[in-house]
N, CA and C atoms as an extended XYZ file, in Angstrom:
528
Properties=species:S:1:pos:R:3:atomname:S:1:resname:S:1:resid:I:1 pbc="F F F"
N       -38.248      -11.730     -207.864 N   MET     1
C       -37.835      -10.862     -206.787 CA  MET     1
C       -36.553      -11.432     -206.185 C   MET     1
N       -35.572      -10.601     -206.015 N   PRO     2
C       -34.298      -11.112     -205.476 CA  PRO     2
C       -34.441      -11.611     -204.043 C   PRO     2
N       -33.635      -12.614     -203.697 N   ASP     3
C       -33.652      -13.157     -202.344 CA  ASP     3
C       -33.251      -12.117     -201.309 C   ASP     3
N       -32.555      -11.072     -201.724 N   ASP     4
C       -32.098      -10.035     -200.794 CA  ASP     4
C       -33.246       -9.442     -199.999 C   ASP     4
N       -34.394       -9.277     -200.607 N   ILE     5
C       -35.520       -8.669     -199.882 CA  ILE     5
C       -35.970       -9.563     -198.732 C   ILE     5
N       -35.939      -10.879     -198.935 N   TYR     6
C       -36.329      -11.801     -197.871 CA  TYR     6
C       -35.261      -11.871     -196.788 C   TYR     6
N       -34.005      -11.843     -197.191 N   ALA     7
C       -32.903      -11.891     -196.224 CA  ALA     7
C       -32.917      -10.675     -195.306 C   ALA     7
N       -33.431       -9.574     -195.797 N   ALA     8
C       -33.463       -8.339     -195.007 CA  ALA     8
C       -34.630       -8.309     -194.020 C   ALA     8
N       -35.583       -9.207     -194.163 N   LEU     9
C       -36.746       -9.216     -193.281 CA  LEU     9
C       -36.418       -9.898     -191.956 C   LEU     9
N       -37.001       -9.385     -190.884 N   SER    10
C       -36.856      -10.021     -189.574 CA  SER    10
C       -37.705      -11.295     -189.541 C   SER    10
N       -37.503      -12.104     -188.523 N   ARG    11
C       -38.308      -13.316     -188.354 CA  ARG    11
C       -39.793      -12.953     -188.279 C   ARG    11
N       -40.124      -11.912     -187.521 N   GLU    12
C       -41.512      -11.488     -187.374 CA  GLU    12
C       -42.096      -11.045     -188.710 C   GLU    12
N       -41.298      -10.341     -189.508 N   GLU    13
C       -41.771       -9.906     -190.824 CA  GLU    13
C       -41.972      -11.099     -191.749 C   GLU    13
N       -41.079      -12.084     -191.678 N   LEU    14
C       -41.231      -13.287     -192.499 CA  LEU    14
C       -42.498      -14.060     -192.119 C   LEU    14
N       -42.790      -14.125     -190.820 N   LEU    15
C       -44.011      -14.798     -190.387 CA  LEU    15
C       -45.248      -14.029     -190.843 C   LEU    15
N       -45.204      -12.696     -190.777 N   ARG    16
C       -46.323      -11.889     -191.284 CA  ARG    16
C       -46.498      -12.108     -192.783 C   ARG    16
N       -45.374      -12.200     -193.500 N   LEU    17
C       -45.423      -12.442     -194.944 CA  LEU    17
C       -46.051      -13.805     -195.232 C   LEU    17
N       -45.651      -14.800     -194.455 N   LEU    18
C       -46.218      -16.137     -194.623 CA  LEU    18
C       -47.724      -16.119     -194.362 C   LEU    18
N       -48.155      -15.417     -193.308 N   ASP    19
C       -49.583      -15.290     -193.027 CA  ASP    19
C       -50.301      -14.590     -194.181 C   ASP    19
N       -49.695      -13.534     -194.700 N   MET    20
C       -50.311      -12.804     -195.813 CA  MET    20
C       -50.431      -13.710     -197.045 C   MET    20
N       -49.386      -14.471     -197.338 N   TYR    21
C       -49.446      -15.398     -198.472 CA  TYR    21
C       -50.575      -16.407     -198.278 C   TYR    21
N       -50.707      -16.948     -197.053 N   ALA    22
C       -51.763      -17.928     -196.786 CA  ALA    22
C       -53.144      -17.289     -196.950 C   ALA    22
N       -53.317      -16.073     -196.452 N   LYS    23
C       -54.601      -15.376     -196.604 CA  LYS    23
C       -54.887      -15.084     -198.079 C   LYS    23
N       -53.862      -14.684     -198.822 N   ASN    24
C       -54.055      -14.428     -200.251 CA  ASN    24
C       -54.434      -15.705     -200.989 C   ASN    24
N       -53.784      -16.809     -200.629 N   TRP    25
C       -54.112      -18.096     -201.249 CA  TRP    25
C       -55.574      -18.447     -200.984 C   TRP    25
N       -56.017      -18.273     -199.733 N   LEU    26
C       -57.396      -18.597     -199.390 CA  LEU    26
C       -58.376      -17.656     -200.093 C   LEU    26
N       -58.001      -16.379     -200.204 N   ALA    27
C       -58.858      -15.415     -200.912 CA  ALA    27
C       -58.976      -15.808     -202.385 C   ALA    27
N       -57.897      -16.282     -202.972 N   HIS    28
C       -57.956      -16.734     -204.363 CA  HIS    28
C       -58.868      -17.948     -204.494 C   HIS    28
N       -58.735      -18.895     -203.569 N   ASP    29
C       -59.590      -20.078     -203.587 CA  ASP    29
C       -61.062      -19.666     -203.505 C   ASP    29
N       -61.368      -18.743     -202.614 N   GLY    30
C       -62.747      -18.272     -202.465 CA  GLY    30
C       -63.235      -17.513     -203.689 C   GLY    30
N       -62.372      -16.698     -204.270 N   SER    31
C       -62.742      -15.941     -205.474 CA  SER    31
C       -63.030      -16.888     -206.630 C   SER    31
N       -62.193      -17.910     -206.765 N   TRP    32
C       -62.384      -18.912     -207.812 CA  TRP    32
C       -63.741      -19.585     -207.625 C   TRP    32
N       -64.041      -20.003     -206.393 N   PHE    33
C       -65.300      -20.684     -206.123 CA  PHE    33
C       -66.486      -19.777     -206.452 C   PHE    33
N       -66.444      -18.532     -205.971 N   LEU    34
C       -67.557      -17.613     -206.201 CA  LEU    34
C       -67.771      -17.342     -207.691 C   LEU    34
N       -66.695      -17.262     -208.451 N   THR    35
C       -66.809      -17.044     -209.894 CA  THR    35
C       -67.536      -18.209     -210.564 C   THR    35
N       -67.159      -19.433     -210.193 N   ILE    36
C       -67.820      -20.622     -210.749 CA  ILE    36
C       -69.279      -20.665     -210.291 C   ILE    36
N       -69.516      -20.353     -209.021 N   GLU    37
C       -70.876      -20.378     -208.482 CA  GLU    37
C       -71.776      -19.372     -209.200 C   GLU    37
N       -71.273      -18.155     -209.427 N   GLU    38
C       -72.066      -17.128     -210.122 CA  GLU    38
C       -72.386      -17.537     -211.555 C   GLU    38
N       -71.432      -18.186     -212.206 N   ALA    39
C       -71.630      -18.554     -213.612 CA  ALA    39
C       -72.454      -19.833     -213.783 C   ALA    39
N       -72.281      -20.817     -212.888 N   TYR    40
C       -72.861      -22.139     -213.120 CA  TYR    40
C       -73.711      -22.683     -211.981 C   TYR    40
N       -73.801      -21.963     -210.865 N   GLY    41
C       -74.609      -22.412     -209.734 CA  GLY    41
C       -73.785      -23.134     -208.682 C   GLY    41
N       -74.378      -23.264     -207.511 N   THR    42
C       -73.673      -23.822     -206.359 CA  THR    42
C       -73.300      -25.284     -206.561 C   THR    42
N       -74.213      -26.077     -207.090 N   GLU    43
C       -73.936      -27.512     -207.257 CA  GLU    43
C       -72.718      -27.739     -208.143 C   GLU    43
N       -72.647      -27.043     -209.260 N   THR    44
C       -71.495      -27.181     -210.166 CA  THR    44
C       -70.231      -26.641     -209.511 C   THR    44
N       -70.363      -25.540     -208.780 N   ALA    45
C       -69.186      -24.963     -208.117 CA  ALA    45
C       -68.611      -25.939     -207.091 C   ALA    45
N       -69.469      -26.597     -206.333 N   VAL    46
C       -68.991      -27.572     -205.352 CA  VAL    46
C       -68.343      -28.749     -206.072 C   VAL    46
N       -68.960      -29.215     -207.140 N   GLU    47
C       -68.392      -30.329     -207.921 CA  GLU    47
C       -66.992      -29.969     -208.439 C   GLU    47
N       -66.844      -28.759     -208.967 N   MET    48
C       -65.547      -28.315     -209.473 CA  MET    48
C       -64.544      -28.135     -208.325 C   MET    48
N       -65.032      -27.666     -207.180 N   ASP    49
C       -64.174      -27.491     -206.009 CA  ASP    49
C       -63.641      -28.842     -205.536 C   ASP    49
N       -64.500      -29.849     -205.509 N   VAL    50
C       -64.072      -31.202     -205.132 CA  VAL    50
C       -62.967      -31.670     -206.077 C   VAL    50
N       -63.168      -31.472     -207.359 N   ARG    51
C       -62.173      -31.915     -208.348 CA  ARG    51
C       -60.867      -31.146     -208.206 C   ARG    51
N       -60.955      -29.844     -207.934 N   ALA    52
C       -59.741      -29.034     -207.757 CA  ALA    52
C       -58.972      -29.477     -206.508 C   ALA    52
N       -59.691      -29.722     -205.404 N   TRP    53
C       -59.028      -30.158     -204.177 CA  TRP    53
C       -58.442      -31.559     -204.307 C   TRP    53
N       -59.042      -32.376     -205.148 N   GLU    54
C       -58.478      -33.708     -205.397 CA  GLU    54
C       -57.052      -33.567     -205.931 C   GLU    54
N       -56.855      -32.616     -206.802 N   ARG    55
C       -55.524      -32.378     -207.375 CA  ARG    55
C       -54.615      -31.619     -206.416 C   ARG    55
N       -55.154      -30.548     -205.819 N   PHE    56
C       -54.322      -29.699     -204.983 CA  PHE    56
C       -53.821      -30.432     -203.743 C   PHE    56
N       -54.680      -31.220     -203.091 N   ALA    57
C       -54.276      -31.921     -201.872 CA  ALA    57
C       -53.102      -32.855     -202.137 C   ALA    57
N       -53.124      -33.534     -203.264 N   VAL    58
C       -52.022      -34.425     -203.634 CA  VAL    58
C       -50.754      -33.599     -203.878 C   VAL    58
N       -50.885      -32.518     -204.615 N   SER    59
C       -49.739      -31.663     -204.909 CA  SER    59
C       -49.136      -31.071     -203.633 C   SER    59
N       -50.000      -30.570     -202.762 N   GLU    60
C       -49.510      -29.975     -201.516 CA  GLU    60
C       -48.807      -31.033     -200.664 C   GLU    60
N       -49.396      -32.219     -200.539 N   ALA    61
C       -48.789      -33.282     -199.739 CA  ALA    61
C       -47.436      -33.697     -200.315 C   ALA    61
N       -47.342      -33.824     -201.617 N   ARG    62
C       -46.057      -34.198     -202.240 CA  ARG    62
C       -44.981      -33.157     -201.967 C   ARG    62
N       -45.350      -31.898     -202.062 N   ARG    63
C       -44.372      -30.835     -201.797 CA  ARG    63
C       -43.911      -30.863     -200.341 C   ARG    63
N       -44.842      -31.055     -199.427 N   ILE    64
C       -44.478      -31.125     -198.009 CA  ILE    64
C       -43.556      -32.312     -197.764 C   ILE    64
N       -43.882      -33.469     -198.322 N   LEU    65
C       -43.022      -34.647     -198.175 CA  LEU    65
C       -41.607      -34.347     -198.656 C   LEU    65
N       -41.511      -33.736     -199.816 N   ARG    66
C       -40.217      -33.459     -200.429 CA  ARG    66
C       -39.441      -32.377     -199.673 C   ARG    66
N       -40.084      -31.268     -199.413 N   GLU    67
C       -39.385      -30.119     -198.827 CA  GLU    67
C       -38.983      -30.330     -197.372 C   GLU    67
N       -39.699      -31.205     -196.667 N   PHE    68
C       -39.401      -31.420     -195.258 CA  PHE    68
C       -38.879      -32.824     -194.983 C   PHE    68
N       -38.469      -33.511     -196.061 N   ASP    69
C       -37.836      -34.828     -195.953 CA  ASP    69
C       -38.612      -35.793     -195.068 C   ASP    69
N       -39.927      -35.800     -195.222 N   LEU    70
C       -40.727      -36.767     -194.483 CA  LEU    70
C       -40.583      -38.126     -195.159 C   LEU    70
N       -40.525      -39.187     -194.367 N   PRO    71
C       -40.309      -40.510     -194.966 CA  PRO    71
C       -41.517      -40.962     -195.767 C   PRO    71
N       -41.276      -41.623     -196.894 N   PRO    72
C       -42.415      -42.203     -197.625 CA  PRO    72
C       -43.077      -43.256     -196.743 C   PRO    72
N       -44.376      -43.346     -196.831 N   ASP    73
C       -45.130      -44.294     -196.014 CA  ASP    73
C       -44.793      -44.128     -194.529 C   ASP    73
N       -44.720      -42.870     -194.099 N   GLY    74
C       -44.334      -42.545     -192.725 CA  GLY    74
C       -45.448      -42.650     -191.705 C   GLY    74
N       -46.611      -43.148     -192.133 N   GLY    75
C       -47.705      -43.375     -191.205 CA  GLY    75
C       -48.295      -42.110     -190.631 C   GLY    75
N       -48.922      -42.273     -189.483 N   LEU    76
C       -49.629      -41.164     -188.857 CA  LEU    76
C       -48.677      -40.111     -188.300 C   LEU    76
N       -47.462      -40.498     -187.962 N   THR    77
C       -46.483      -39.521     -187.480 CA  THR    77
C       -46.147      -38.529     -188.585 C   THR    77
N       -45.945      -39.028     -189.790 N   ALA    78
C       -45.682      -38.144     -190.930 CA  ALA    78
C       -46.909      -37.292     -191.242 C   ALA    78
N       -48.089      -37.874     -191.148 N   LEU    79
C       -49.317      -37.117     -191.403 CA  LEU    79
C       -49.477      -35.996     -190.381 C   LEU    79
N       -49.206      -36.281     -189.115 N   GLU    80
C       -49.330      -35.257     -188.083 CA  GLU    80
C       -48.466      -34.037     -188.430 C   GLU    80
N       -47.228      -34.281     -188.800 N   LYS    81
C       -46.336      -33.163     -189.151 CA  LYS    81
C       -46.822      -32.464     -190.414 C   LYS    81
N       -47.215      -33.242     -191.412 N   ALA    82
C       -47.653      -32.663     -192.688 CA  ALA    82
C       -48.895      -31.782     -192.507 C   ALA    82
N       -49.825      -32.201     -191.666 N   LEU    83
C       -51.022      -31.393     -191.419 CA  LEU    83
C       -50.655      -30.031     -190.837 C   LEU    83
N       -49.624      -29.999     -190.021 N   GLN    84
C       -49.186      -28.744     -189.406 CA  GLN    84
C       -48.445      -27.843     -190.390 C   GLN    84
N       -48.002      -28.408     -191.506 N   LEU    85
C       -47.247      -27.642     -192.502 CA  LEU    85
C       -48.106      -27.189     -193.680 C   LEU    85
N       -49.382      -27.507     -193.678 N   ARG    86
C       -50.275      -27.091     -194.766 CA  ARG    86
C       -50.418      -25.570     -194.772 C   ARG    86
N       -50.736      -25.040     -195.940 N   MET    87
C       -50.847      -23.590     -196.094 CA  MET    87
C       -51.821      -22.979     -195.100 C   MET    87
N       -53.002      -23.569     -194.962 N   TYR    88
C       -53.977      -22.913     -194.104 CA  TYR    88
C       -53.755      -23.164     -192.619 C   TYR    88
N       -52.776      -23.981     -192.276 N   ALA    89
C       -52.459      -24.168     -190.863 CA  ALA    89
C       -51.958      -22.864     -190.245 C   ALA    89
N       -51.466      -21.948     -191.071 N   ARG    90
C       -51.005      -20.636     -190.585 CA  ARG    90
C       -52.171      -19.740     -190.192 C   ARG    90
N       -53.357      -19.967     -190.770 N   ILE    91
C       -54.447      -19.002     -190.581 CA  ILE    91
C       -55.708      -19.617     -189.991 C   ILE    91
N       -55.736      -20.927     -189.812 N   ASN    92
C       -56.862      -21.612     -189.177 CA  ASN    92
C       -56.330      -22.346     -187.951 C   ASN    92
N       -56.928      -22.085     -186.793 N   ARG    93
C       -56.477      -22.795     -185.586 CA  ARG    93
C       -56.978      -24.238     -185.660 C   ARG    93
N       -56.058      -25.160     -185.460 N   GLN    94
C       -56.392      -26.574     -185.539 CA  GLN    94
C       -55.791      -27.316     -184.349 C   GLN    94
N       -56.357      -28.486     -184.072 N   GLU    95
C       -55.862      -29.344     -183.005 CA  GLU    95
C       -55.653      -30.746     -183.566 C   GLU    95
N       -54.608      -31.382     -183.085 N   ILE    96
C       -54.327      -32.765     -183.458 CA  ILE    96
C       -54.155      -33.553     -182.170 C   ILE    96
N       -54.843      -34.677     -182.097 N   GLU    97
C       -54.826      -35.485     -180.875 CA  GLU    97
C       -54.604      -36.948     -181.249 C   GLU    97
N       -53.701      -37.595     -180.525 N   TRP    98
C       -53.509      -39.032     -180.681 CA  TRP    98
C       -54.558      -39.724     -179.821 C   TRP    98
N       -55.376      -40.567     -180.434 N   ALA    99
C       -56.418      -41.310     -179.723 CA  ALA    99
C       -56.058      -42.789     -179.692 C   ALA    99
N       -54.799      -43.081     -179.671 N   GLY   100
C       -54.282      -44.440     -179.696 CA  GLY   100
C       -53.088      -44.480     -180.629 C   GLY   100
N       -52.364      -45.574     -180.654 N   PRO   101
C       -51.151      -45.633     -181.484 CA  PRO   101
C       -51.422      -45.585     -182.990 C   PRO   101
N       -52.622      -45.985     -183.399 N   ASP   102
C       -52.961      -46.023     -184.820 CA  ASP   102
C       -54.189      -45.181     -185.138 C   ASP   102
N       -54.392      -44.121     -184.356 N   ARG   103
C       -55.577      -43.280     -184.559 CA  ARG   103
C       -55.239      -41.835     -184.225 C   ARG   103
N       -55.432      -40.982     -185.216 N   LEU   104
C       -55.142      -39.555     -185.080 CA  LEU   104
C       -56.430      -38.772     -185.346 C   LEU   104
N       -56.733      -37.814     -184.485 N   ILE   105
C       -57.920      -36.979     -184.649 CA  ILE   105
C       -57.454      -35.561     -184.964 C   ILE   105
N       -58.013      -35.001     -186.018 N   PHE   106
C       -57.704      -33.628     -186.447 CA  PHE   106
C       -58.978      -32.816     -186.357 C   PHE   106
N       -58.891      -31.639     -185.734 N   ARG   107
C       -60.039      -30.738     -185.643 CA  ARG   107
C       -59.649      -29.355     -186.150 C   ARG   107
N       -60.511      -28.790     -186.973 N   MET   108
C       -60.362      -27.404     -187.420 CA  MET   108
C       -61.178      -26.559     -186.447 C   MET   108
N       -60.511      -25.994     -185.460 N   VAL   109
C       -61.182      -25.261     -184.393 CA  VAL   109
C       -61.663      -23.902     -184.883 C   VAL   109
N       -60.847      -23.243     -185.669 N   GLU   110
C       -61.233      -21.971     -186.287 CA  GLU   110
C       -61.017      -22.088     -187.787 C   GLU   110
N       -62.046      -21.796     -188.540 N   CYS   111
C       -61.985      -21.859     -190.004 CA  CYS   111
C       -62.310      -20.478     -190.544 C   CYS   111
N       -61.372      -19.850     -191.205 N   ARG   112
C       -61.574      -18.484     -191.712 CA  ARG   112
C       -62.771      -18.401     -192.655 C   ARG   112
N       -62.961      -19.424     -193.478 N   VAL   113
C       -64.087      -19.410     -194.414 CA  VAL   113
C       -65.404      -19.369     -193.642 C   VAL   113
N       -65.564      -20.279     -192.685 N   GLN   114
C       -66.825      -20.358     -191.948 CA  GLN   114
C       -67.018      -19.149     -191.021 C   GLN   114
N       -65.958      -18.680     -190.412 N   ILE   115
C       -66.061      -17.510     -189.530 CA  ILE   115
C       -66.462      -16.271     -190.341 C   ILE   115
N       -65.902      -16.130     -191.533 N   THR   116
C       -66.269      -15.003     -192.404 CA  THR   116
C       -67.740      -15.086     -192.774 C   THR   116
N       -68.210      -16.283     -193.093 N   ARG   117
C       -69.620      -16.458     -193.441 CA  ARG   117
C       -70.517      -16.119     -192.244 C   ARG   117
N       -70.117      -16.535     -191.051 N   GLN   118
C       -70.894      -16.204     -189.847 CA  GLN   118
C       -70.962      -14.681     -189.676 C   GLN   118
N       -69.823      -14.028     -189.815 N   ARG   119
C       -69.745      -12.574     -189.646 CA  ARG   119
C       -70.652      -11.849     -190.642 C   ARG   119
N       -70.788      -12.402     -191.835 N   LYS   120
C       -71.622      -11.788     -192.867 CA  LYS   120
C       -73.087      -12.226     -192.784 C   LYS   120
N       -73.407      -13.048     -191.781 N   GLY   121
C       -74.785      -13.513     -191.624 CA  GLY   121
C       -75.180      -14.574     -192.629 C   GLY   121
N       -74.212      -15.250     -193.228 N   LEU   122
C       -74.480      -16.300     -194.217 CA  LEU   122
C       -74.524      -17.663     -193.545 C   LEU   122
N       -75.240      -18.600     -194.135 N   PRO   123
C       -75.233      -19.958     -193.572 CA  PRO   123
C       -73.857      -20.592     -193.784 C   PRO   123
N       -73.538      -21.628     -193.005 N   PRO   124
C       -72.252      -22.298     -193.197 CA  PRO   124
C       -72.123      -22.832     -194.627 C   PRO   124
N       -70.916      -22.810     -195.138 N   PHE   125
C       -70.644      -23.425     -196.437 CA  PHE   125
C       -70.626      -24.929     -196.218 C   PHE   125
N       -71.433      -25.656     -196.959 N   ALA   126
C       -71.528      -27.112     -196.827 CA  ALA   126
C       -70.331      -27.758     -197.518 C   ALA   126
N       -69.213      -27.752     -196.826 N   CYS   127
C       -67.936      -28.148     -197.437 CA  CYS   127
C       -67.605      -29.630     -197.265 C   CYS   127
N       -68.499      -30.410     -196.697 N   ARG   128
C       -68.197      -31.819     -196.437 CA  ARG   128
C       -67.676      -32.572     -197.668 C   ARG   128
N       -68.334      -32.482     -198.841 N   PRO   129
C       -67.804      -33.246     -199.985 CA  PRO   129
C       -66.395      -32.791     -200.382 C   PRO   129
N       -66.130      -31.506     -200.240 N   VAL   130
C       -64.790      -30.984     -200.549 CA  VAL   130
C       -63.805      -31.525     -199.516 C   VAL   130
N       -64.169      -31.440     -198.242 N   GLY   131
C       -63.284      -31.906     -197.175 CA  GLY   131
C       -62.989      -33.388     -197.262 C   GLY   131
N       -63.992      -34.180     -197.589 N   VAL   132
C       -63.763      -35.629     -197.715 CA  VAL   132
C       -62.707      -35.892     -198.778 C   VAL   132
N       -62.835      -35.245     -199.925 N   MET   133
C       -61.845      -35.434     -200.984 CA  MET   133
C       -60.482      -34.906     -200.545 C   MET   133
N       -60.469      -33.684     -200.034 N   GLU   134
C       -59.213      -33.026     -199.652 CA  GLU   134
C       -58.431      -33.836     -198.618 C   GLU   134
N       -59.066      -34.165     -197.498 N   PHE   135
C       -58.342      -34.845     -196.424 CA  PHE   135
C       -57.994      -36.282     -196.799 C   PHE   135
N       -58.867      -36.945     -197.553 N   THR   136
C       -58.570      -38.312     -197.980 CA  THR   136
C       -57.366      -38.338     -198.902 C   THR   136
N       -57.356      -37.479     -199.917 N   LYS   137
C       -56.245      -37.463     -200.875 CA  LYS   137
C       -54.948      -37.008     -200.219 C   LYS   137
N       -55.035      -36.020     -199.326 N   PHE   138
C       -53.835      -35.547     -198.633 CA  PHE   138
C       -53.234      -36.688     -197.812 C   PHE   138
N       -54.060      -37.348     -197.004 N   ALA   139
C       -53.574      -38.430     -196.141 CA  ALA   139
C       -53.038      -39.604     -196.960 C   ALA   139
N       -53.746      -39.997     -198.022 N   GLU   140
C       -53.282      -41.117     -198.861 CA  GLU   140
C       -51.962      -40.802     -199.550 C   GLU   140
N       -51.738      -39.536     -199.857 N   THR   141
C       -50.479      -39.165     -200.493 CA  THR   141
C       -49.334      -39.253     -199.485 C   THR   141
N       -49.603      -38.908     -198.238 N   ILE   142
C       -48.587      -39.036     -197.191 CA  ILE   142
C       -48.266      -40.511     -196.968 C   ILE   142
N       -49.296      -41.338     -196.923 N   ASP   143
C       -49.109      -42.783     -196.746 CA  ASP   143
C       -50.383      -43.475     -197.237 C   ASP   143
N       -50.285      -44.304     -198.283 N   PRO   144
C       -51.477      -44.956     -198.844 CA  PRO   144
C       -52.232      -45.853     -197.861 C   PRO   144
N       -51.609      -46.203     -196.747 N   ARG   145
C       -52.276      -47.059     -195.758 CA  ARG   145
C       -53.242      -46.279     -194.874 C   ARG   145
N       -53.193      -44.951     -194.934 N   ILE   146
C       -54.023      -44.143     -194.053 CA  ILE   146
C       -55.453      -44.080     -194.576 C   ILE   146
N       -56.393      -44.358     -193.684 N   GLN   147
C       -57.813      -44.237     -193.987 CA  GLN   147
C       -58.342      -42.987     -193.290 C   GLN   147
N       -59.257      -42.302     -193.964 N   THR   148
C       -59.810      -41.039     -193.468 CA  THR   148
C       -61.304      -41.196     -193.254 C   THR   148
N       -61.773      -40.677     -192.110 N   ARG   149
C       -63.207      -40.686     -191.813 CA  ARG   149
C       -63.596      -39.305     -191.305 C   ARG   149
N       -64.660      -38.767     -191.856 N   CYS   150
C       -65.175      -37.476     -191.416 CA  CYS   150
C       -65.946      -37.668     -190.112 C   CYS   150
N       -65.575      -36.895     -189.093 N   LEU   151
C       -66.283      -36.936     -187.811 CA  LEU   151
C       -67.385      -35.886     -187.750 C   LEU   151
N       -67.284      -34.904     -188.633 N   GLY   152
C       -68.274      -33.841     -188.699 CA  GLY   152
C       -67.739      -32.702     -189.530 C   GLY   152
N       -68.601      -32.180     -190.392 N   CYS   153
C       -68.196      -31.107     -191.300 CA  CYS   153
C       -69.479      -30.486     -191.846 C   CYS   153
N       -69.529      -29.153     -191.953 N   PRO   154
C       -70.759      -28.559     -192.489 CA  PRO   154
C       -71.178      -29.231     -193.796 C   PRO   154
N       -72.453      -29.572     -193.891 N   PRO   155
C       -73.594      -28.976     -193.206 CA  PRO   155
C       -73.897      -29.546     -191.821 C   PRO   155
N       -73.071      -30.468     -191.290 N   ASP   156
C       -73.284      -30.945     -189.924 CA  ASP   156
C       -73.206      -29.755     -188.970 C   ASP   156
N       -73.926      -29.810     -187.859 N   PRO   157
C       -73.828      -28.726     -186.887 CA  PRO   157
C       -72.410      -28.631     -186.323 C   PRO   157
N       -71.967      -27.416     -186.069 N   VAL   158
C       -70.641      -27.179     -185.507 CA  VAL   158
C       -70.711      -27.396     -184.003 C   VAL   158
N       -69.877      -28.290     -183.488 N   THR   159
C       -69.831      -28.567     -182.052 CA  THR   159
C       -68.375      -28.605     -181.600 C   THR   159
N       -67.861      -27.472     -181.210 N   GLY   160
C       -66.496      -27.401     -180.694 CA  GLY   160
C       -65.427      -27.256     -181.759 C   GLY   160
N       -65.741      -27.606     -182.977 N   ALA   161
C       -64.809      -27.463     -184.094 CA  ALA   161
C       -65.639      -27.364     -185.372 C   ALA   161
N       -65.103      -26.687     -186.351 N   PHE   162
C       -65.838      -26.550     -187.616 CA  PHE   162
C       -65.854      -27.860     -188.383 C   PHE   162
N       -64.785      -28.636     -188.252 N   CYS   163
C       -64.787      -29.977     -188.838 CA  CYS   163
C       -63.825      -30.847     -188.050 C   CYS   163
N       -64.041      -32.139     -188.165 N   GLY   164
C       -63.182      -33.104     -187.494 CA  GLY   164
C       -62.957      -34.306     -188.384 C   GLY   164
N       -61.749      -34.860     -188.283 N   TRP   165
C       -61.352      -35.971     -189.148 CA  TRP   165
C       -60.589      -36.998     -188.326 C   TRP   165
N       -60.853      -38.254     -188.618 N   GLU   166
C       -60.145      -39.351     -187.964 CA  GLU   166
C       -59.280      -40.045     -189.011 C   GLU   166
N       -58.027      -40.270     -188.650 N   PHE   167
C       -57.101      -40.969     -189.534 CA  PHE   167
C       -56.625      -42.227     -188.822 C   PHE   167
N       -56.705      -43.351     -189.519 N   THR   168
C       -56.226      -44.615     -188.976 CA  THR   168
C       -55.367      -45.305     -190.022 C   THR   168
N       -54.513      -46.199     -189.551 N   LEU   169
C       -53.717      -47.005     -190.476 CA  LEU   169
C       -54.472      -48.279     -190.800 C   LEU   169
N       -54.535      -48.616     -192.082 N   LYS   170
C       -55.166      -49.869     -192.501 CA  LYS   170
C       -54.400      -51.027     -191.895 C   LYS   170
N       -55.143      -52.050     -191.543 N   GLU   171
C       -54.518      -53.273     -191.058 CA  GLU   171
C       -53.759      -53.931     -192.213 C   GLU   171
N       -52.572      -54.351     -191.919 N   GLU   172
C       -51.795      -55.095     -192.926 CA  GLU   172
C       -52.344      -56.522     -192.959 C   GLU   172
N       -52.719      -56.974     -194.112 N   THR   173
C       -53.206      -58.340     -194.237 CA  THR   173
C       -52.149      -59.165     -194.941 C   THR   173
N       -51.883      -60.296     -194.379 N   SER   174
C       -50.882      -61.174     -195.005 CA  SER   174
C       -51.575      -62.081     -196.003 C   SER   174
N       -50.914      -62.259     -197.104 N   GLN   175
C       -51.457      -63.113     -198.174 CA  GLN   175
C       -50.890      -64.517     -197.999 C   GLN   175
N       -51.753      -65.548     -198.137 N   PRO   176
C       -51.265      -66.941     -197.972 CA  PRO   176
C       -50.313      -67.343     -199.064 C   PRO   176
């Protein structure tokens, strides 16, 4: 598609387009998961989802680093910016809070996947194993010193956020 079509769009139209792309990406992710689940069962689908996110999180983080000139090994400051530039940041309300100079808390306040499941009367998707892989690999790609800890994620009960993650910088140890 020629760039002319994008140049002709207003800022508001470009933002709507970006939102539509993010929703389409998420719909594809969900369709892929459901196809695997129907063919092989939930356990296999989750296992495959974990493996897919292991790859995708690294790829997404590398692209964000490159496209937005974030410094390599940029610590939690680089991670904070990168989290805001992720595809689903356009369609899921999230909060980021500094809980000290070396501690960042990320909360997914609104999750389209979980909200859709609630609306359909379905139980929460137990996404913790996927989230652990996704957020760990994303953060490590931004800076290998970053450690990730899950503060809560379905099947844990939802309390104020659908999931929460703590990121800290590993202590530098000097070798004798």
